[in-house]
C-alpha positions in Angstrom: -4.4 -14.9 24.2 -0.8 -16.0 23.6 0.2 -17.4 20.2 3.3 -18.3 18.2 4.4 -15.5 16.0 5.6 -16.2 12.4 9.2 -16.2 13.6 8.5 -18.8 16.3 8.6 -16.5 19.3 5.6 -16.0 21.7 3.6 -12.9 21.9 0.3 -11.3 22.5 -2.0 -10.2 19.8 -1.4 -6.6 18.7 -4.2 -4.3 19.9 -5.4 -2.0 17.1 -8.1 0.6 16.5 -9.5 1.7 13.2 -10.5 5.1 11.8 -12.9 5.0 8.9 -14.1 1.7 7.4 -17.6 1.8 8.8 -20.7 0.1 7.2 -20.8 0.2 3.4 -17.1 1.2 3.2 -15.2 -1.1 0.9 -11.6 -1.1 2.0 -12.1 -1.1 5.7 -13.8 -4.6 5.5 -10.9 -5.8 3.4 -8.4 -4.6 6.0 -10.3 -6.4 8.8 -10.4 -9.7 6.8 -6.6 -9.5 6.3 -5.8 -8.8 9.9 -7.9 -11.7 11.1 -6.3 -14.3 9.0 -3.3 -15.0 11.3 -5.0 -14.2 14.6 -2.1 -11.9 15.5 -4.2 -8.7 15.6 -7.3 -7.8 17.6 -9.5 -4.8 16.7 -10.6 -3.3 20.0 -11.5 0.4 19.2 -12.7 2.5 16.4 -13.9 5.9 15.1 -15.5 4.2 12.1 -17.5 7.0 10.7 -17.7 10.8 11.0 -21.5 10.3 11.6 -21.9 9.4 15.3 -24.9 7.1 14.7 -23.2 5.2 11.9 -20.0 5.0 14.0 -21.8 3.4 16.9 -23.8 1.0 14.7 -20.7 0.0 12.7 -18.8 -0.7 16.0 -21.6 -2.8 17.3 -21.8 -4.8 14.0 -18.1 -5.8 14.2 -18.0 -6.4 18.0 -16.3 -3.3 19.4 -17.4 -2.5 22.9 -19.6 0.7 23.1 -17.2 2.5 25.4 -14.5 2.1 22.8 -16.5 3.4 19.9 -15.7 7.0 19.2 -17.4 9.7 17.2 -14.1 11.6 16.8 -10.6 10.4 16.1 -9.0 13.1 18.3 -11.0 11.8 21.3 -10.0 8.2 20.3 -6.3 9.0 20.3 -6.4 10.7 23.7 -8.6 8.1 25.3 -6.8 5.1 24.0 -3.4 6.5 24.9 -4.6 6.9 28.5 -5.8 3.3 28.9 -3.5 0.6 30.2 -5.1 -1.7 27.6 -5.2 1.0 24.9 -4.5 0.4 21.3 -0.9 -0.1 20.2 -1.5 0.9 16.5 -4.2 2.7 14.6 -5.4 1.6 11.1 -6.4 4.5 8.9 -8.9 3.7 6.1 -10.4 7.1 5.3 -10.5 9.3 2.2 -7.0 10.6 1.3 -7.3 14.1 2.7 -7.8 12.8 6.3 -4.7 10.5 6.3 -2.2 13.1 7.5 -4.2 14.8 10.2 -5.3 11.4 11.7 -1.8 10.0 11.6 -0.5 13.1 13.2 -3.0 12.9 16.1 -2.1 9.2 16.9 1.7 9.7 16.5 1.5 12.6 18.9 -0.3 10.3 21.3 2.5 7.7 21.1 0.6 5.2 19.0 2.0 3.4 15.9 0.3 3.9 12.6 -0.9 1.6 9.8 -2.1 3.9 7.0 -3.8 3.2 3.7 -2.2 4.7 0.6 -1.6 7.4 -0.4 0.3 8.6 2.7 -1.1 12.1 2.2 -2.4 14.5 -0.5 0.5 16.9 -0.4 4.3 16.5 -0.3 4.5 18.9 2.6 2.3 16.7 4.7 4.3 13.6 3.7 7.5 15.2 4.8 6.0 16.3 8.1 4.8 12.7 8.8 8.2 11.3 8.1 9.8 13.8 10.5 7.1 13.2 13.2 7.4 9.4 13.1 11.1 9.7 13.5 10.8 12.2 16.3 8.3 10.1 18.2 10.2 6.9 17.5 7.0 5.2 16.2 6.6 2.6 13.6 4.6 3.8 10.6 3.6 1.4 7.8 1.7 2.2 4.6 -0.6 -0.5 3.2 1.0 -0.8 -0.2 -0.2 -4.4 0.2 0.7 -5.9 -3.1 4.2 -6.4 -1.7 2.7 -9.2 0.3 2.3 -11.7 -2.6 4.7 -14.6 -2.4 5.9 -14.3 -6.1 6.4 -10.5 -5.7 8.7 -11.3 -2.8 10.4 -13.9 -5.0 10.9 -11.5 -7.9 12.5 -9.0 -5.5 14.9 -11.7 -4.2 15.8 -12.7 -7.7 16.6 -9.1 -8.7 18.7 -8.6 -5.5 20.6 -11.9 -6.2 21.6 -10.5 -9.6 19.7 -13.1 -11.7 18.5 -10.3 -14.1 21.9 -8.7 -14.3 22.1 -4.9 -14.5 18.6 -3.5 -14.5 17.9 -1.7 -17.8 14.1 -1.0 -17.7 11.3 -1.1 -15.2 7.6 -0.8 -16.0 4.5 -0.8 -13.9 0.9 -0.7 -14.9 -2.5 -0.6 -13.2 -5.5 -0.6 -15.5 -9.2 -0.6 -14.6 -12.5 0.2 -16.3 -14.8 1.1 -13.4 -14.8 4.8 -14.1 -15.5 4.5 -17.8 -18.9 6.0 -17.2 -19.5 9.3 -15.1 -20.7 7.4 -12.0 -19.0 10.0 -9.8 -21.3 12.6 -11.2 -24.2 10.3 -10.5 -23.4 10.0 -6.8 -21.6 6.7 -6.5 -19.9 7.1 -3.2 -16.5 5.5 -3.9 -16.2 7.2 -7.3 -17.4 10.6 -6.0 -14.7 11.2 -3.4 -11.9 9.7 -5.4 -12.4 12.3 -8.2 -12.9 15.2 -5.8 -9.7 17.4 -5.5 -10.6 18.4 -2.0 -10.5 14.7 -0.8 -8.4 12.8 -3.3 -5.7 15.3 -3.8 -4.1 16.6 -6.9 -4.5 13.4 -8.9 -7.2 10.8 -8.9 -5.8 7.9 -10.9 -2.3 8.1 -9.6 -3.2 8.6 -6.0 -5.7 5.7 -6.2 -3.9 3.0 -8.2 -0.9 4.6 -9.8 1.0 4.6 -6.5 0.5 0.8 -6.3 2.1 0.3 -9.7 4.9 2.7 -8.9 5.6 1.1 -5.5 5.6 -2.4 -6.8 8.0 -1.5 -9.7 10.3 0.2 -7.2 10.0 -2.6 -4.6 10.9 -5.4 -7.0 13.6 -3.6 -8.8 15.1 -1.7 -5.8 15.2 1.4 -8.1 14.0 4.8 -7.1 12.5 7.4 -9.4 15.0 10.2 -10.3 12.7 12.1 -12.7 9.4 11.8 -14.5 7.8 13.1 -17.7 4.1 12.8 -17.4 0.9 13.1 -19.5 -2.2 13.0 -17.4 -5.7 13.4 -18.9 -9.4 13.0 -18.2 -11.3 10.7 -20.5 -14.8 11.5 -19.1 -16.0 15.0 -19.8 -16.6 17.1 -16.7 -14.6 14.9 -14.4 -12.7 17.0 -11.9 -9.5 15.0 -11.8 -7.5 12.8 -14.2 -8.5 9.2 -14.8 -5.6 8.3 -17.0 -1.8 8.7 -16.6 1.2 7.9 -18.8 4.4 8.6 -17.0 8.0 8.0 -18.3 10.4 7.4 -15.5 14.2 7.8 -15.2 15.1 5.3 -12.5 18.3 5.3 -10.4 21.5 3.7 -11.9 20.5 4.5 -15.4 17.4 2.4 -15.8 14.4 3.8 -17.8 10.7 2.8 -17.8 7.1 3.7 -17.5 4.2 3.8 -15.1 0.8 3.5 -16.7 -2.5 4.0 -14.9 -6.0 4.0 -16.3 -9.5 3.7 -14.8 -11.4 4.0 -18.1 -10.1 1.0 -20.1 -13.1 -1.3 -20.9 -12.3 -5.0 -20.3 -9.8 -4.4 -17.5 -11.3 -5.0 -14.1 -8.2 -4.8 -11.9 -5.1 -5.3 -14.1 -1.9 -4.7 -12.1 1.4 -5.8 -13.6 5.1 -5.2 -13.4 7.9 -6.0 -15.9 11.6 -5.8 -15.1 14.3 -6.2 -17.7 18.1 -6.6 -17.0 21.0 -7.3 -19.4 20.8 -11.0 -18.5 17.1 -11.7 -18.1 13.6 -10.3 -17.6 10.6 -11.1 -15.5 6.9 -10.3 -15.4 4.4 -10.6 -12.6 0.6 -9.9 -13.0 -2.0 -9.5 -10.3 -4.4 -11.6 -12.5 -2.1 -14.6 -12.1 -0.4 -13.8 -8.8 1.0 -17.3 -8.2 3.1 -17.2 -11.3 6.2 -15.4 -12.3 7.4 -15.4 -15.9 11.2 -15.5 -16.0 13.1 -15.2 -19.3 16.8 -15.6 -19.5 18.2 -14.2 -22.8 18.6 -17.0 -25.3 16.5 -19.5 -23.4 12.8 -20.5 -23.3 10.7 -18.5 -20.9 10.0 -20.3 -17.7 6.9 -20.0 -15.6 7.8 -20.2 -11.9 5.0 -21.2 -9.6 4.4 -20.3 -5.9 5.5 -23.2 -3.8 7.0 -25.0 -6.8 10.6 -25.9 -7.8 12.9 -22.9 -7.6 10.9 -21.1 -4.9 13.1 -18.7 -2.9 13.4 -18.6 0.9 11.1 -15.5 1.3 8.4 -16.8 -1.1 8.3 -20.1 0.9 8.1 -18.2 4.2 5.0 -16.3 3.1 3.3 -19.1 1.3 0.4 -20.6 3.2 -0.5 -23.5 1.0 1.3 -26.0 -1.2 1.6 -25.3 -4.9 -1.7 -25.5 -6.8 -3.7 -24.7 -3.7 -4.6 -21.2 -4.7 -3.7 -18.1 -2.7 -4.7 -14.6 -3.6 -5.4 -11.0 -2.6 -6.5 -11.5 1.0 -3.6 -13.9 1.7 -1.1 -11.3 0.3 -2.8 -8.5 2.4 -2.6 -10.8 5.4 1.1 -11.3 4.8 1.5 -7.6 5.0 -0.4 -7.4 8.3 1.5 -10.3 9.8 4.8 -8.8 9.1 3.6 -5.3 10.2 2.4 -6.8 13.5 5.7 -8.6 14.1 7.6 -5.3 13.5 5.4 -3.2 15.7 5.3 -5.7 18.6 9.1 -6.0 18.6 9.6 -2.3 18.5 7.1 -1.6 21.3 8.5 -4.3 23.5 12.0 -3.0 23.1 13.1 -6.1 21.2 15.2 -6.3 18.1 13.3 -5.5 14.9 14.3 -7.9 12.2 15.8 -5.7 9.5 15.1 -8.1 6.7 11.5 -8.4 7.7 11.1 -4.7 8.1 12.5 -4.1 4.6 9.6 -6.2 3.2 7.0 -3.8 4.7 6.5 -0.4 3.0 7.0 2.3 5.6 6.4 6.1 5.9 9.4 6.8 3.7 8.0 4.5 1.0 4.7 6.3 1.3 6.4 9.6 0.9 8.2 8.4 -2.2 4.8 7.7 -3.7 3.5 11.1 -2.8 6.6 12.7 -4.3 6.0 10.6 -7.5 2.4 11.9 -7.8 3.4 15.5 -7.1 6.2 15.3 -9.7 3.9 13.8 -12.3 1.3 16.5 -11.8 4.0 19.2 -12.1 5.5 17.6 -15.2 2.0 17.4 -16.8 1.4 21.1 -16.0 4.7 21.9 -17.7 3.8 20.1 -20.9 5.6 16.8 -19.9 8.9 18.5 -18.9 11.3 16.2 -17.0 10.7 16.8 -13.3 12.7 15.7 -10.3 10.9 12.8 -8.5 13.3 11.4 -5.9 12.2 11.8 -2.3 15.1 13.4 -0.4 14.0 12.3 3.1 
């Protein structure tokens, strides 16, 4: 099938495989929905479960041919690399501890990578992945997918255009309530692995949702974290990892701020927000009202900017799918991420020119490593009683 890409050029659908995301897995199905929306990606192979029977049944359920359903990701990487019609990129949607070994296997096979967050459970693994992706000259994107919202893109453009002035403070928060009760101890699958140090890593709440708040704050503001002072704690007795985090951040160029993450705050289903303040103006974006951006110029009434409305920026118009007041949401934003990632990977693999501006919109392996560095620094700071700890990724 040939189609028109989002930049007007012609190209074939990107062939991808998926590791993880079998039946009853939450995020794998979400990724598949997002990649289907623009018909630029075709899922042709998978190692969808570590259980062979479930892997085969999951593949059949979503239309993957039996000969391209694998019980082992190592076998998948080798077999697909050897096929003339093999996958061009792998989508990794497994528990955190498997991200680095799976990504390594596919990079070694010459296959590009689309990996769920966090990039890895340790900083050493993150550094190794950055080095390997560069050595193999492969594209590696990390699904910090909230960067796909049109009004998030608009907020970033406004900051870069100087509309806020000098950035003074940057705050990100992600607040949920789904772990308020000890459902992990009761065997709930999604909760159980996310609070297991062996599979989630050294932090639960930061690795699961804190990295989204951190990335979004950094993405919009263009600031990097220099140092953090963190207080992590567990609200539910007996839970093996933290479920709340309060992190003060010293950002680059003198800005200050906070990252707040909680999964035990009743009344908050999925409350992601970012606030950026400069010496001229401030803005706020919330995932609960993703099509709006509150913009406050000092001394003037606050304005609510609407996706597709008057004052829309070039980038927000490019990624908008519907006119203003025709709602767009989470899947559309996720699909924007996949559309841009597909364009970048196709251009790179064909030897074409990768649009630098487009590539800058899509979090890559370095952005993923910055998130891992942030988590590691926060954990170290907490262990040292909140001492300020270096948090900038040097890679």
